[in-house]
N, C-alpha and C positions, 0 to 999 in steps of 0.2 A: 826281478824288479821292473824290467822292461815291459813285461806283459800285464803287471797289475793294473786293473781298472782301465786297460786301454784295448786288449785284443785278446781273441780266443786262442787258447793253446792246447794241444793234444800231448799228453805224455804218455808214452807207451811202456810197457815192462821192460826193464834194463836200466842202462845208466841214468836216464832221466829221473828215475824213481829215487836215486840215491838221496836227492836233496830232500824229498818228502819223507823218505825212510828215516833220515837223521833228525827230521823235525818232529815226527810223532812216535818215535822209539817203539816200534812194534817189532816183535821177531821177524826174521827173514821169511819164515814160511808164510806169514800173512800176505806177502806179495807174490807168491806163486801162482800167477794167473788169477789173482782176486780172491782165491779161497781162504777162508778163515775170517774175512770181514763179515760177510752176512750171506746166508744160503737160504733157499726156500725151506729146508728142514728148520732152521733157527726160527724163521718167521712162525711155523707150526708150534714150535716149542714155547716161543713168546706168548702166542695166542692160548696155548693150553695152560701154562703156568702163571698167567695174569688175567686180571678181569678187565679186558679192554673193551671200549664201548664204540659203537658206530657213532660218527659225527665228533666224536671227542678224541679219540685215538686211531680210528680207522675209517677210511672213506673207500666206497667201491665206486667207480666211474666209467663212462664209455664216451667215445667221440665218434659220432655217425653224422652224416649229412652236415658237417660243419657246425655241429652244436655238441657242446659238452653236456654230459648229463650225470649228476651225482644220484646214485641208486641205492643208498643206504635205506635198508628196510625199516629200520626203528632206531631208537636211541639205547637200545639194550645191548647185551653182551655180543661182541663179535666173535662167535665160536668158530673153530676150526670147520665144522661142517657146513656153516653159512658161507664162510670165505671160499672154501672149495667149490660150493654150488655157484657162486657169483663168478668165479674165475672159469668154471666150465662153460658158463653162459657168455664168456666173452668180456668180463669186466676187468678193468685194472684195479689193483689193490694198493692203496697207499696207506703205509704205516707212519703215523706221525711220532717223531721223538723216539725212534728204536733205541737211541743210546740210553734210555732210562732203563731198558730191559736186558741189553746185551753188552757184555763187558768189552769187547773188541771195540765197538763203536764209541762206548764211553771213554775208552783210552784215547782214541783218535780225537774226540771232541775236546776232551779235557786238555791234552796236550796242545791242541791248536788255539784253544781259548787262552791258554797261557802264553802262547807265542804272540798272538794278535792283540791280546789285552782287551778282548771284547766278547760279547756272547757268540758261540758257535753252536747251531743246530744241526739236525739231519732229518731227513725223511727217507723212506725206502719206497721203490715202486716196482711192483710185480705184474708184468703185462703178458697176456696171452699172445702166441705167435700170430703175426699178420695184423695186429690191432694197435689202436692209439687210445690212451685213456684221457688225454687232455687236449684242448685247443691250443694253438699257437699263442704265446704271450711271452711278457718279459717280467722278471721279478726285480724286487728291490734289494736284492742281496748279492754279494760275490759267491758264486756257485762253483763246487767242485763235483763233478760226475764221476763216479767210480763204478764201472760196470763189473758185477760179481758173478753173474751167470747169464747164459745165453748171449744174445746179440741184439743191439738196437741201432737202426738207422736215425741219424740226427740231421736235421736241416736248420741252418741258423740264418737269420735274416738281420739286416739293420733296422734300428728302432724307426717305425713309420713316422713318428713326430720329430724325429731328428734329435730327441733329447738324450744326451748321455748322463750316465750315473743318476738315473731317477731316484726320487726317494718314495715312491709309491708304485706298487706292482699295477700292471695294465689290466684292462678287461680283456676278455677272449677275442682273439682276432678270427677273422674269416680269410679264405684265400685272396679275396678282393683287397683286404687292407695290407697285403703282404707286397714288398718288391720282390726283386730278384734274390734267390738264395745265393749267399755269398760263401757257404761251406756246407757240404754234404759228406758225412763221415759216418762209419758203422763201427760202434764200440764193441769190443769183444771183452771177455773175462780179463781183468788185470789193467785195462785201459782207463785212463783218467783224462778228462777234458775240464779246463777251467774256463767259465763264462763270466765277464764282468757284468755288473748291474746294467740292465737295459737291453741286453742282447735277446731278441726274439727268437723263441726256439720251439721245434716240434719234434717228438720222437716216435717212431713207429717200430715195434718189435718185428724182427725178421720172420718171414713166413714158416721157417722150418724149425723155429725153436722160440720158447718162451723168453722174456727178458727180466732179469733182476738188476736193478742199479740203486746205489745210494747217493743221494745229493747232500753234501756237507755245505752249509751255508755260513756266512759271516758278514760282519760290517753292516748289519741292518740298523739304521738310526744311529750311525757312528761317524757322521760327516761333520765338517767344521761349522755348517749352519746348526746342527743340533747342539754343538757347544755354545754357539752364540745365542741360541734360543734360552739357554741357562744364564748366560752372562749379561745380555743387554737389558733385561728388566731389572735385574739387580744394580747394574751400572746406573740406570736412570733414577732409581730410588736413592742410591748414595749421592749422586750429583744433586738431586734436589735438596738433599740435607746439607750438602757441604758448600754448594755455589749458589750464591745469591741470583746469578743471572738465569739459572733455571726456574727460579721461582717468581721472576718478574712478569707481570700481566702481559698479554697479548695485546696488540695494537687496537685501538679503538675503531669499530666498524670493519675489521680485518675480514669479515665474511663477505663485504662487498666487492672485494678483488682477489679472494681465493675460492676454492672449490672446484670441481669439475667443469661448471658453467663458465668459469673464468680461466680455464686452463691455457687458452690462446690468446688472452688479453695482453697487450703491450701496456703495462702500467708500471710506473716507477716504484710505486709502493709494493706492488706484487714482487718485483725483482728483488727488493730489499728484503722483504719477507723470506723469500725462498733463500737468500743468501745467509740470512740469520739462522734459519733451520739447519743448512748444510754446515754453518760453522759450529753449531751446538752438536751436531751429530759427530763431527770430528773431535770436538771436546770431550764427548762421552766416553771416548776410548780410554781416557786418563783414569776413569772411575771403575773401569771394568773388573771385576774380581775372577780374574781368569782361574786362579787355582780353585777358588770355591766352586766355580761352574765344572772343572775337571772333577772335582770331589763328587759332584752331584751325579756326573755320568759314571764315575766309579761306583758309587751306591747302587745306581740301577744296575750295572754289571754284576755286582756281587749278589744282588737280590735274584738275578735270572740265571746265573751261570750253574753249571754243573759242579757238584764237589770234586775235588781232585782225586784222581785215582793214584793211590800210593805205589811207588815203583818198587821193585825188589829191593833196592837199597834202602829205601824209606822203611819198608816192612822189617828189614832185618834189624833196625834200630829200636824197634818196639821192645819194651821191657814192662812189667806190671808196675804200676805207679798209682795205688788206690784205684785200680781199675782203669786207668788212663794210659794210653801208650806214650812212650818218650817223645814220639813225633808230636802227638797232640799237645802234650805238656809244653814243648818248646814254643807252639803257637801263643801261649797265653803268659809265659814268663818274660 
């Protein structure tokens, strides 16, 4: 809890993994140096067994001369042959939402989204040795980086704009945009690193090995401000219906002392106008439908989230009921 949204933390295989292991309920073998979560062989299996498209499900990228290039050849199928060719040419391969095709990642995402109570997604990044696929940048999500094969050197920087917990991802940065590196670390198979929103990062695969890692992301559009974006418009509508003061007309000639052009004017009418606005804003809180706003965020979550992956205990409870399992039947009774 002390690290959440506040600092970067590196967790290595061993005791620190126990917390995450209990959280996502995976068998112990999944945590043996990262194996079992995702491998390069798994990526080829996903590509072979599913119709994945460039620019939709897969990107191939390069970072050279401080520029990022997306080199997707077309919007057709991302075949194993094309992916292998691009990788040999020094391109990084990004697979979007691999949890949709790979059960171990589905289990991780499903369990974490139940814990966090919001959308959890993931991408995987396969990078040739000695190369970098993406420019330095920061994201609008809380990120957990799990190294599954090879090794990658990460450099982390403070946000150049000084903004913590941003709600939008950054554009690509150049070296001139970055300050001093405040953390440099090599992740090896089984290592996990947590990065709060707004952490500028760049990763380079080690010269002597490729790198494969999974980024698990959460808390996108899940801030207090997003809740209030739902609540405030509804509160204003309710206030105007129920409180006469919100329906009273504005002062005659109010534009003569308001607006940007009058923002520095010392006018008693202006001071009274601003005071009334602040009082009505404070009063607005009494009309805010907080639970209804939370329900709207909940609906958004249900629409976007992964279906739950049934645990062995839940699977054991299944029995025929007009073709519907006991577990599913309980959801509707």
